[in-house]
N, C-alpha and C positions, 0 to 999 in steps of 0.2 A: 519486471523487478524491482522494485524500489529497497536501495537498503542506506540504513544510517546506525550510526554507533548502537547501540543497543534495539533495536529494529529492525523489521524485515516486511516486507507486502510480494504478500507473492501470490499466485491464483494455484489451485488444487482443487483434483477430479475428486467428486465424495464418492472413493470407494468403497465395496464388505469386506468388513476386518469380522472376521468370526459371521456370530447372527446379529454383530451391529455393523452402522456404517458409519466412517467418519473420514478424515482427511489425516495425510503424513506430512511432517519435514524434513527437506533433508536434513544429512549427516552435514552436507557443506554449508546449509541456513543456520541450524545452530548451530555449527565454529562461530558462524559468524556474530552470532546474538552474543557469544559465550555462555549456551547453554548449556546442561550438560543432563544426564537420567535423574529426576526426582526431584531438578530447579522448576520453580511455580511459574507460568507463563499466564497474560495479560493477552489477550487476544480480542479483537474488533472483529466482523466478521461479519459481509452483507453477501445477496447473490451477487456474480459477475454474470453480465451480458453484456454486448455491444452497445445496447444505449443510456443500461445505466453507467460503463461508461463513458463513453461519445458525454450525456449529462455534467456528470462530476466532472468532465472535464473542462464544459462549459462553466461551470458552477466556478469554479477555480480559476480560468482564466476575468471571468466577471470581478472576482474578492481583486485577483491582482490588479488587474485597470483598473478599479477602484480608489487602490494603497496605491497605487505607483505612475498611473494615467502622464496624470499632471509632470514629473519627474525624466517621466521619460519624450515626451513633447518637446522640454526642455530643452534637453540633451539634443535632440533631434531637430531643434533654430538653430544650435550652439553652429 
């Protein structure tokens, strides 16, 4: 789980809720968000599986190296 002020990132399993299906957020996560009953949430949802996470990590790594690669190389050469 990833947490920043005003944001949480978590993986949840889709569960049966009455005749619908959905996901829940824990009381602890909502408290970290500062959210309470009646608040509106902005959600970004994507299907999580091993391959998707791996590809996302590779994209983030490539973006990081693209942005900071030369700086890291300069630091390593000192």
